[in-house]
C-alpha positions as semicolon CSV with decimal commas, in nm:
position;residue;x (nm);y (nm);z (nm)
1;M;4,474;9,099;8,465
2;L;4,160;8,894;8,496
3;V;3,823;9,004;8,654
4;V;3,664;8,695;8,755
5;M;3,284;8,719;8,783
6;K;3,053;8,540;9,028
7;H;2,882;8,233;8,882
8;N;2,544;8,394;8,878
9;A;2,659;8,726;8,709
10;S;2,418;8,855;8,467
11;K;2,512;8,983;8,107
12;E;2,446;9,326;8,217
13;E;2,705;9,293;8,485
14;I;2,958;9,155;8,264
15;D;2,902;9,426;7,995
16;A;2,944;9,679;8,275
17;V;3,295;9,532;8,374
18;V;3,379;9,551;7,989
19;D;3,264;9,914;7,957
20;T;3,474;10,007;8,267
21;I;3,777;9,839;8,144
22;K;3,749;10,032;7,808
23;E;3,683;10,352;7,997
24;M;4,020;10,288;8,192
25;G;4,190;10,303;7,857
26;Y;4,242;9,924;7,803
27;G;4,105;9,649;7,591
28;A;3,863;9,402;7,742
29;R;3,765;9,048;7,635
30;A;3,500;8,825;7,782
31;I;3,604;8,462;7,835
32;P;3,318;8,222;7,905
33;G;3,416;7,920;8,141
34;G;3,265;7,600;8,243
35;Q;3,103;7,751;8,564
36;R;3,174;8,135;8,558
37;T;3,290;8,406;8,304
38;A;3,603;8,610;8,329
39;V;3,679;8,919;8,173
40;G;4,052;8,978;8,046
41;L;4,215;9,326;8,065
42;I;4,434;9,362;7,750
43;G;4,696;9,661;7,685
44;N;4,842;9,714;8,018
45;D;5,227;9,680;8,054
46;G;5,238;9,764;8,399
47;A;5,019;9,749;8,728
48;V;4,644;9,848;8,703
49;D;4,450;9,996;8,996
50;S;4,180;9,725;9,059
51;G;3,973;9,910;9,310
52;R;3,738;10,044;9,060
53;L;3,678;9,700;8,912
54;L;3,637;9,519;9,264
55;G;3,351;9,746;9,336
56;L;3,121;9,657;9,037
57;N;2,843;9,425;9,076
58;G;2,888;9,067;8,993
59;V;3,276;9,083;9,048
60;L;3,403;8,803;9,255
61;E;3,783;8,873;9,239
62;V;4,068;9,039;9,021
63;I;4,373;8,824;8,948
64;P;4,682;8,965;8,812
65;V;4,853;8,775;8,519
66;T;5,218;8,746;8,601
67;H;5,361;8,630;8,276
68;P;5,440;8,879;8,008
69;Y;5,219;8,689;7,763
70;K;4,858;8,721;7,868
71;Q;4,582;8,551;7,633
72;V;4,817;8,261;7,581
73;S;4,863;8,172;7,952
74;R;4,690;7,919;8,166
75;E;4,615;8,209;8,418
76;W;4,399;8,351;8,135
77;R;4,233;8,027;8,042
78;A;4,261;7,708;8,261
79;E;4,092;7,480;7,987
80;N;4,284;7,345;7,699
81;T;4,219;7,512;7,371
82;V;4,097;7,270;7,107
83;V;4,156;7,373;6,731
84;T;3,893;7,222;6,520
85;L;3,965;7,194;6,149
86;A;3,739;7,191;5,843
87;N;3,736;6,835;5,825
88;G;3,659;6,761;6,179
89;T;4,020;6,694;6,306
90;R;4,064;6,849;6,656
91;V;4,407;6,947;6,759
92;G;4,441;6,953;7,166
93;S;4,175;6,707;7,250
94;S;4,228;6,379;7,383
95;D;4,335;6,218;7,067
96;V;4,682;6,274;6,885
97;V;4,674;6,453;6,545
98;V;4,916;6,343;6,278
99;M;5,011;6,581;6,003
100;A;5,238;6,437;5,728
101;G;5,364;6,478;5,374
102;P;5,660;6,599;5,179
103;C;5,864;6,903;5,254
104;A;5,777;7,058;4,941
105;V;5,501;7,020;4,653
106;E;5,693;6,915;4,353
107;S;5,428;6,793;4,104
108;E;5,063;6,689;4,096
109;A;5,139;6,308;4,066
110;Q;5,370;6,346;4,373
111;I;5,134;6,504;4,596
112;L;4,830;6,328;4,509
113;D;4,992;5,973;4,551
114;I;5,143;6,061;4,886
115;A;4,817;6,218;5,018
116;H;4,621;5,908;4,927
117;Q;4,864;5,680;5,079
118;L;4,903;5,881;5,406
119;R;4,502;5,921;5,446
120;E;4,501;5,541;5,434
121;M;4,752;5,495;5,693
122;G;4,566;5,735;5,936
123;A;4,698;6,100;5,882
124;T;4,419;6,349;5,889
125;V;4,644;6,660;5,800
126;L;4,867;6,693;5,470
127;R;5,154;6,899;5,490
128;G;5,345;7,025;5,214
129;G;5,549;7,348;5,121
130;A;5,415;7,566;4,817
131;F;5,668;7,846;4,922
132;K;5,996;7,720;5,056
133;P;6,235;7,946;5,265
134;R;6,562;7,789;5,182
135;T;6,905;7,869;5,334
136;S;7,059;7,899;4,968
137;P;6,901;8,125;4,735
138;Y;6,971;7,866;4,442
139;A;6,787;7,603;4,624
140;F;6,421;7,491;4,523
141;Q;6,193;7,761;4,634
142;G;5,855;7,568;4,590
143;L;5,596;7,601;4,329
144;G;5,422;7,893;4,468
145;V;5,064;7,947;4,380
146;R;5,077;7,614;4,158
147;G;5,164;7,431;4,489
148;L;4,861;7,580;4,673
149;E;4,633;7,469;4,394
150;L;4,769;7,107;4,387
151;L;4,732;7,110;4,775
152;A;4,372;7,207;4,744
153;K;4,314;6,954;4,472
154;A;4,456;6,680;4,715
155;R;4,207;6,798;4,975
156;E;3,934;6,749;4,733
157;E;4,037;6,405;4,658
158;T;4,130;6,282;5,017
159;G;3,959;6,501;5,246
160;L;4,270;6,572;5,445
161;A;4,306;6,914;5,598
162;I;4,611;7,125;5,447
163;V;4,892;7,293;5,645
164;T;5,129;7,495;5,430
165;E;5,369;7,783;5,514
166;A;5,329;8,151;5,429
167;L;5,646;8,361;5,412
168;D;5,513;8,718;5,428
169;P;5,204;8,909;5,529
170;E;5,057;8,914;5,175
171;G;5,135;8,559;5,135
172;A;4,929;8,488;5,453
173;D;4,625;8,608;5,265
174;L;4,695;8,377;4,985
175;V;4,766;8,082;5,174
176;A;4,440;8,131;5,370
177;Q;4,251;8,108;5,065
178;H;4,371;7,761;4,997
179;A;4,478;7,592;5,315
180;D;4,314;7,492;5,638
181;I;4,614;7,585;5,854
182;I;4,858;7,888;5,789
183;Q;5,206;7,758;5,894
184;I;5,452;8,027;6,043
185;G;5,813;7,862;5,994
186;A;6,085;7,884;6,250
187;R;6,260;8,156;6,048
188;N;5,964;8,356;6,068
189;M;5,859;8,325;6,433
190;Q;5,931;8,675;6,538
191;N;5,817;8,825;6,200
192;Y;5,538;9,049;6,368
193;A;5,370;9,177;6,054
194;L;5,306;8,819;5,944
195;L;5,185;8,696;6,291
196;R;4,927;8,983;6,304
197;R;4,824;8,922;5,946
198;A;4,798;8,545;5,990
199;G;4,590;8,605;6,301
200;R;4,350;8,862;6,108
201;T;4,265;8,588;5,839
202;G;4,063;8,383;6,098
203;K;4,236;8,065;5,990
204;P;4,419;7,844;6,238
205;V;4,802;7,904;6,263
206;L;5,077;7,659;6,325
207;L;5,359;7,850;6,482
208;K;5,692;7,682;6,482
209;R;5,954;7,772;6,747
210;G;6,231;7,973;6,631
211;L;6,584;7,831;6,572
212;S;6,718;7,978;6,901
213;A;6,403;8,101;7,066
214;T;6,333;8,039;7,432
215;I;5,976;7,906;7,538
216;D;5,879;8,251;7,657
217;E;5,971;8,404;7,295
218;L;5,767;8,140;7,156
219;L;5,449;8,220;7,376
220;L;5,506;8,595;7,304
221;A;5,491;8,529;6,941
222;A;5,181;8,343;6,983
223;E;5,036;8,631;7,194
224;Y;5,073;8,850;6,854
225;I;4,815;8,603;6,700
226;L;4,566;8,580;6,990
227;A;4,586;8,962;7,008
228;E;4,407;8,977;6,661
229;D;4,118;8,788;6,833
230;N;4,246;8,442;6,690
231;D;4,245;8,186;6,948
232;D;4,318;7,898;6,692
233;V;4,691;7,877;6,738
234;I;4,894;7,546;6,747
235;L;5,246;7,559;6,874
236;C;5,510;7,330;6,732
237;E;5,847;7,235;6,887
238;R;6,080;7,180;6,588
239;G;6,410;7,164;6,743
240;I;6,659;7,440;6,828
241;R;7,021;7,485;6,733
242;S;7,276;7,302;6,960
243;F;7,661;7,273;6,937
244;D;7,645;6,911;6,859
245;T;7,660;6,812;6,498
246;H;7,530;6,451;6,521
247;T;7,167;6,587;6,441
248;R;7,044;6,874;6,239
249;N;6,891;7,038;6,548
250;L;6,815;6,942;6,915
251;L;6,447;6,848;6,966
252;D;6,368;6,992;7,292
253;L;6,114;6,753;7,430
254;A;6,100;6,919;7,772
255;A;5,946;7,210;7,601
256;I;5,622;7,005;7,545
257;P;5,531;6,971;7,913
258;V;5,668;7,307;8,005
259;V;5,453;7,468;7,750
260;K;5,141;7,264;7,868
261;S;5,203;7,378;8,212
262;L;5,235;7,760;8,106
263;S;4,983;7,772;7,812
264;H;4,639;7,639;7,714
265;L;4,748;7,617;7,366
266;P;4,791;7,264;7,183
267;I;5,162;7,182;7,094
268;V;5,272;6,928;6,833
269;A;5,624;6,799;6,768
270;D;5,822;6,794;6,440
271;P;6,089;6,519;6,463
272;S;6,180;6,548;6,115
273;H;6,338;6,905;6,136
274;G;6,412;6,813;6,495
275;T;6,680;6,554;6,411
276;G;6,744;6,599;6,030
277;L;6,801;6,223;6,005
278;R;6,540;5,967;5,870
279;A;6,661;5,689;6,123
280;K;6,590;5,919;6,415
281;V;6,241;6,050;6,329
282;I;6,047;5,749;6,455
283;P;6,236;5,718;6,786
284;M;6,179;6,087;6,860
285;A;5,811;6,072;6,747
286;R;5,765;5,812;6,993
287;A;5,916;6,017;7,270
288;A;5,732;6,314;7,167
289;I;5,385;6,127;7,222
290;A;5,499;6,000;7,558
291;A;5,601;6,364;7,658
292;G;5,234;6,461;7,583
293;A;5,257;6,622;7,241
294;D;4,914;6,676;7,089
295;G;5,037;6,573;6,755
296;L;5,309;6,519;6,509
297;I;5,413;6,687;6,178
298;V;5,622;6,470;5,985
299;E;5,782;6,472;5,640
300;V;5,700;6,174;5,424
301;H;5,801;6,139;5,058
302;P;5,713;5,878;4,791
303;D;6,089;5,837;4,710
304;P;6,305;6,051;4,954
305;P;6,639;6,022;4,749
306;L;6,460;6,211;4,483
307;A;6,315;6,474;4,698
308;M;6,385;6,816;4,599
309;S;6,424;6,924;4,962
310;D;6,499;6,755;5,298
311;G;6,516;6,398;5,147
312;A;6,736;6,276;5,427
313;Q;6,485;6,353;5,692
314;S;6,179;6,220;5,501
315;L;6,033;5,888;5,581
316;Y;5,937;5,625;5,320
317;P;5,570;5,559;5,315
318;A;5,639;5,213;5,465
319;Q;5,815;5,371;5,758
320;F;5,528;5,598;5,811
321;Q;5,301;5,307;5,856
322;E;5,560;5,171;6,120
323;L;5,537;5,511;6,303
324;M;5,167;5,512;6,309
325;E;5,148;5,157;6,473
326;Q;5,404;5,252;6,721
327;I;5,269;5,580;6,853
328;R;4,931;5,432;6,870
329;V;5,040;5,183;7,136
330;I;5,210;5,462;7,325
331;A;4,911;5,707;7,304
332;R;4,693;5,436;7,450
333;A;4,942;5,364;7,726
334;I;4,912;5,728;7,840
335;G;4,522;5,728;7,809
336;R;4,502;5,887;7,445
337;D;4,454;5,775;7,107
338;I;4,533;5,866;6,749
339;T;4,283;6,053;6,579
340;R;4,059;5,807;6,379
341;P;4,121;5,790;6,000
342;L;3,890;6,006;5,794
343;S;3,555;5,827;5,667
344;G;3,446;5,925;5,323
345;V;3,594;6,250;5,159
346;A;3,518;6,589;5,289
347;V;3,559;6,844;5,015
348;G;3,730;7,154;5,113
């Protein structure tokens, strides 16, 4: 439920609404807007008697939120959320953000080499896994803490913001110490303890859609993070399981405009996991930008055949340069642009 205040409502009147909601046994959150403030009522699973609220000074109207997710919905906040990173990158603005890097951090030389190349080509966020959740327990699981340290070094040298995955609540705290964005992978989308802990770190969170998750389930997972007073959530469409075997997953591009109609949160696309095939990454990246994605997260490796994980879907650096040139044209055709390359090096 949203309590919409009159445009000239005073701070005292807004505080009175907050206090009344708390007296009713619910949580309350003031939501400043461009012209007026609203107060969101949190914690109700059913109908709430709005009569007591309507009688308060400064209240214009009370609007029920019809979706099971509340703070994530456009009913809660009409304006788009823009997540601003430490290096100035803004996810959810008019510019399209490109996150790129290898599936896994393999060595210091590997991650520093590709980080410098990606920065020169226009990426502003470096992705790379320090902890890797693999289907097989015998596959490469990542360098762990050493991988986080190497990502931090790459940030120091290039100014790129860092996004990397946390696998458990304790790992979320560790990743928050080194990275600019905590990634919640598809396998952990409904790991509610991890979602809550990631939200409490105060760091931006990149939440990937689960392997078979509906859009409502994705948005409800995001609600767990916002419920911890962390609004800096970036959603990610990374493909869902399908009966067809020609691609690794089915990249659900329709999810992008659907999410934008339902939620104020930014959404990026992952054409690497969405297809699993290097030759399909660029075409689907183009399509994602045309569909309205706020960014891309793409796997790029200095030498994909030697990659320790996901080499088949990783672009060569030259292919990434081609991708950047093509999506810039598409972004401009729909009134957007690619985030401008970083100037100078911002030490994280």
